C-alpha positions in Angstrom: -7.5 -18.6 -9.2 -8.3 -16.7 -5.7 -6.1 -13.8 -5.2 -5.5 -12.1 -1.9 -7.5 -8.9 -3.0 -10.3 -11.4 -3.8 -10.4 -12.6 0.2 -13.5 -11.4 2.4 -10.9 -10.1 4.8 -8.8 -7.9 2.4 -6.6 -5.5 3.6 -6.6 -6.6 6.6 -3.0 -7.7 6.8 -1.7 -9.8 9.5 2.1 -10.7 10.3 3.9 -12.7 13.4 5.7 -9.8 15.2 7.7 -12.4 17.2 8.8 -14.1 14.3 9.9 -10.7 13.0 11.0 -9.2 16.1 14.8 -10.1 16.1 15.7 -9.8 12.3 14.0 -6.6 12.1 16.1 -5.4 15.5 19.3 -6.4 13.3 18.2 -4.3 10.4 17.4 -1.0 12.4 20.3 -1.7 14.0 22.6 -2.1 11.1 20.5 1.2 9.3 21.4 3.1 12.4 24.9 2.1 12.2 25.2 3.2 8.4 23.9 6.4 9.0 26.1 7.1 11.7 29.2 6.2 9.2 27.9 8.3 6.7 27.4 11.2 9.2 31.2 11.2 10.0 32.4 11.6 6.6 31.5 15.1 6.7 29.4 17.2 4.4 30.9 17.4 1.1 31.2 13.4 1.1 27.6 12.9 2.5 26.3 14.8 -0.5 28.4 12.8 -2.9 27.4 9.7 -1.6 23.6 10.9 -1.7 24.0 11.6 -5.3 25.6 8.2 -6.6 22.9 6.5 -4.4 19.9 8.5 -5.8 21.9 8.3 -9.3 22.0 4.3 -9.0 18.1 4.1 -7.4 16.8 5.9 -10.8 18.7 3.9 -12.9 18.1 0.8 -11.3 14.4 1.0 -10.8 14.0 1.9 -14.7 16.1 -1.2 -15.4 13.8 -3.3 -13.8 11.0 -1.6 -16.2 13.1 -2.6 -19.1 14.0 1.2 -20.1 17.5 1.6 -19.9 18.7 5.5 -18.9 21.6 7.4 -19.2 23.4 7.1 -15.8 25.3 10.7 -16.7 21.6 12.2 -17.6 20.1 11.3 -14.3 23.2 12.2 -12.2 23.1 15.7 -13.9 19.8 16.0 -13.6 19.7 15.3 -9.4 23.1 17.3 -9.3 21.3 20.5 -10.5 18.6 19.8 -8.3 20.3 19.5 -5.2 22.9 21.9 -6.1 25.6 19.5 -6.2 28.6 20.6 -8.1 29.7 18.1 -10.4 31.1 20.4 -13.5 29.7 20.7 -16.7 26.1 19.5 -16.7 25.1 16.9 -19.6 21.6 17.6 -21.3 19.1 15.6 -19.9 15.9 14.6 -21.9 12.4 15.0 -20.9 11.8 11.1 -19.8 15.2 11.4 -17.3 14.1 14.8 -15.8 10.3 12.8 -15.2 11.8 10.1 -13.2 14.2 12.1 -11.3 11.2 14.5 -10.4 9.6 12.0 -9.1 12.3 10.0 -7.0 13.0 13.7 -5.7 9.4 14.6 -5.0 9.3 11.6 -2.6 12.7 11.6 -1.2 13.1 15.0 -0.1 9.8 15.9 0.9 9.1 12.5 2.6 7.1 13.8 5.4 4.2 15.0 3.3 1.1 13.0 2.8 0.8 10.6 -0.3 -2.3 11.8 -1.6 -4.3 10.8 -4.8 -2.8 14.1 -6.8 0.5 13.6 -5.8 0.6 10.0 -7.3 -1.5 11.5 -10.6 1.7 14.1 -10.7 4.3 11.4 -10.1 2.5 9.3 -13.0 2.1 12.0 -15.2 5.9 13.2 -14.7 6.7 9.3 -15.9 4.8 9.7 -19.2 5.2 13.2 -20.6 4.0 12.3 -24.1 1.3 10.7 -22.7 2.8 7.2 -24.2 4.4 4.0 -23.3 6.0 3.6 -26.1 4.2 3.6 -28.9 0.5 2.9 -26.6 -1.0 6.0 -25.7 -2.7 5.1 -21.8 -4.6 7.0 -19.1 -1.3 9.2 -17.6 -2.1 10.8 -14.4 -5.4 8.9 -13.5 -6.1 5.7 -12.4 -6.5 2.7 -15.4 -10.5 2.7 -16.7 -12.0 -0.6 -17.7 -11.2 0.0 -21.1 -7.8 -1.0 -20.4 -8.6 -4.4 -19.6 -7.7 -7.2 -17.0 -4.5 -5.8 -15.2 -2.0 -8.9 -15.1 1.3 -8.5 -13.6 4.1 -10.6 -15.7 7.8 -10.9 -16.3 9.8 -12.3 -18.7 10.5 -11.3 -22.2 7.9 -11.0 -24.9 6.1 -13.7 -25.8 7.4 -15.7 -23.0 5.9 -13.9 -20.4 5.1 -15.5 -16.6 1.7 -14.2 -14.9 2.2 -13.7 -11.2 -1.2 -12.5 -10.6 -4.1 -10.2 -12.1 -4.8 -7.3 -10.1 -8.1 -5.8 -8.8 -10.8 -4.8 -11.3 -10.6 -0.8 -12.5 -14.1 -0.3 -11.3 -12.7 -0.9 -7.6 -10.0 1.2 -7.8 -11.4 4.1 -6.1 -12.0 2.5 -3.2 -9.1 0.6 -2.8 -6.9 3.8 -3.5 -9.2 5.3 -0.8 -8.6 2.3 1.6 -4.7 2.4 1.1 -4.1 6.1 1.2 -6.5 6.4 4.3 -3.9 3.8 6.0 -1.1 5.1 5.1 -1.3 8.9 6.2 -3.2 7.7 9.4 -1.5 4.7 10.6 1.6 6.3 13.2 1.8 2.6 15.2 3.9 0.3 12.5 7.3 0.4 12.6 8.6 2.5 9.5 10.6 -0.3 7.8 7.3 -2.8 8.1 4.9 0.0 6.7 7.4 0.3 4.2 7.3 -3.4 3.0 3.3 -3.2 3.6 2.7 -0.3 1.6 5.1 -2.1 -1.3 3.2 -4.9 -1.4 -0.6 -2.9 -1.1 0.1 -1.0 -3.9 1.5 -3.2 -5.9 -1.3 -5.3 -5.2 -3.6 -3.1 -6.3 -1.9 -1.7 -9.6 -3.6 1.3 -10.2 -2.2 2.6 -13.0 -1.8 1.1 -16.4 1.9 1.6 -16.2 4.9 2.2 -13.9 3.2 0.9 -11.1 6.3 -1.3 -10.0 8.7 2.0 -10.3 5.9 4.2 -8.2 5.7 1.3 -5.3 9.9 1.5 -4.9 9.6 5.2 -5.0 6.6 5.1 -2.0 9.3 2.7 -0.3 12.0 4.6 -0.4 9.5 7.5 0.8 8.8 5.7 4.2 12.5 4.5 4.5 13.6 8.1 4.2 11.0 8.9 7.2 12.0 6.3 9.3 15.4 8.0 9.1 14.0 11.6 9.0 16.7 12.2 6.3 16.6 13.3 2.6 19.8 11.9 1.6 19.9 8.3 0.4 22.9 6.1 1.1 21.1 2.5 -0.3 19.3 1.6 -2.7 16.6 -0.4 -2.1 15.7 -0.8 -6.5 19.0 -1.5 -7.0 18.9 -4.5 -4.8 15.7 -5.7 -6.0 17.3 -5.4 -9.6 19.9 -8.2 -8.6 17.0 -10.4 -6.8 14.6 -10.0 -9.4 13.7 -13.2 -9.7 13.6 -13.8 -5.9 11.5 -10.7 -5.9 8.7 -11.9 -8.3 8.7 -15.4 -6.3 7.6 -13.8 -3.4 5.5 -11.7 -4.8 3.5 -14.6 -6.3 3.5 -16.5 -3.7 2.2 -14.1 -1.6 -0.5 -12.6 -3.8 -1.7 -16.6 -3.8 -1.6 -16.7 0.1 -3.6 -15.5 2.7 -3.3 -12.0 4.3 -0.5 -13.7 6.8 2.1 -11.6 5.1 4.7 -12.5 7.5 7.2 -14.3 4.6 6.8 -11.5 2.6 7.8 -9.1 5.3 10.8 -11.2 6.4 12.2 -11.4 2.5 11.6 -7.3 2.3 13.6 -7.3 5.4 16.4 -9.6 4.1 17.0 -7.7 0.9 16.7 -4.4 2.6 19.7 -6.2 5.3 21.6 -6.6 1.7 21.4 -3.0 0.4 22.6 -1.9 2.9 25.9 -4.1 2.5 25.5 -2.3 -1.2 26.4 1.1 0.2 29.8 0.1 1.2 30.5 0.2 -2.1 29.4 3.5 -2.5 31.0 4.7 0.5 34.2 3.0 -1.1 34.0 4.6 -4.1 33.4 8.2 -2.6 36.7 7.8 -0.4 38.7 6.8 -3.5 36.9 9.7 -5.4 38.2 12.4 -2.6 41.7 10.8 -1.9 42.5 10.8 -5.9 41.4 14.7 -5.8 43.4 15.4 -2.8 46.2 13.5 -4.1 46.0 15.9 -7.6 44.4 19.2 -6.1 47.9 21.1 -7.1 47.5 20.4 -10.9 46.4 22.6 -13.3 43.5 21.0 -15.2 40.9 22.4 -17.6 37.5 21.8 -17.0 37.1 19.4 -19.8 39.9 17.3 -18.3 38.1 17.3 -14.5 35.1 16.1 -16.1 36.4 13.2 -18.1 37.9 12.3 -14.5 35.1 12.4 -12.8 33.4 10.2 -15.2 36.0 7.9 -15.1 36.0 7.7 -11.3 32.3 7.5 -11.4 32.7 4.6 -13.7 33.0 5.0 -17.0 31.2 2.6 -19.3 33.5 1.0 -22.1 36.9 2.1 -22.9 38.0 5.7 -22.5 39.5 6.3 -26.5 40.5 10.1 -27.6 36.9 9.6 -30.1 34.8 9.5 -27.2 36.8 12.1 -25.2 36.1 14.5 -28.1 32.4 13.5 -28.8 31.4 14.0 -25.0 33.2 17.3 -24.7 32.5 18.7 -27.6 36.0 19.3 -29.1 38.2 18.3 -31.7 40.1 14.9 -32.0 43.4 16.6 -31.9 42.0 18.8 -28.8 41.0 15.6 -27.4 44.4 14.4 -28.0 46.4 17.2 -26.3 44.2 16.7 -23.1 45.0 13.2 -23.1 48.5 13.5 -23.7 48.6 16.3 -20.6 47.5 14.1 -18.2 49.6 11.2 -19.2 52.7 13.4 -18.4 51.2 14.4 -15.4 50.9 10.6 -14.4 47.2 10.5 -13.9 46.2 8.5 -17.0 47.9 5.5 -18.3 47.8 3.7 -22.2 46.1 0.4 -21.8 47.6 -2.6 -23.2 46.9 -2.8 -27.0 43.6 -4.6 -27.5 42.1 -3.3 -30.7 41.7 -0.9 -33.5 41.8 2.6 -31.2 43.9 3.3 -28.5 42.1 3.3 -24.7 43.2 5.4 -21.5 42.7 4.3 -17.9 43.8 5.9 -14.7 47.0 5.3 -12.9 46.1 3.1 -10.1 
């Protein structure tokens, strides 16, 4: 099988600007309208929207790699670094801190060049123990010939589908030098087109033993942040790719087995980005709902535990809220949790759910 990186003209990507012109203009217009709408929300709500977006981005990007992160840990880590007050912070594990470190380095320092050392730092942050699961891997360096052929696969263990095979390890130094030279020198391409091309190029080379896709998505976010000249994020490309995972791998495979004309890949990327902008409407809705809730209850006398748990519910509590979960999360006795909950019921903030199991559950009053 001949892949695009095997072709004599690699990596001279080509595309039809005429075919993409109308779609690119539509996407850029929608991007501008979204940013304008976010600006109208004011500083506090913009910060809340960015926090929700970054949290979603980290969680969903990790899901694509098969890693499930605790959303509350991710949110606490991001909030602490950005100086956003969300009340009591959840203790954060090292692997979560690493993913957040990488994401914020990319999005908060989008104007800085990408170097090999910066990529090595991102990769090392993802593997604080030097292992991917039980397997010891090369961390903070390009993969070596000892790791064998790098096949890009998807699907469950035992039923993997091979999409393509990346360049051999002995090509990586030159391949990554070419990529970084282009990335840091190119000032002519539209940033959105550059984000799409950079994602494809990095994924094709697959320079690390693990987490190449996650780093490719961070590079995408960095370029998109450049296109907006903003450190705040209001939509998640990773979340949208997670939703369209099968379509993503399908277009990636077809592109790898085609020519250096990547027009179809760019078209898919623009369409996916457009749908990611639509996803921002959900985040805006959540932020406004949360703001209205606290405005409605601003005069209520609530303790820190109650504020923490109400924010958890407003941010999308997973499963049903019970007194035992309340006690475990805020680290109090069952009796204290019951008093906190009963107080909120009396104030008309919480309600008992209809009976549906051994434990009574509670939800916000609409």
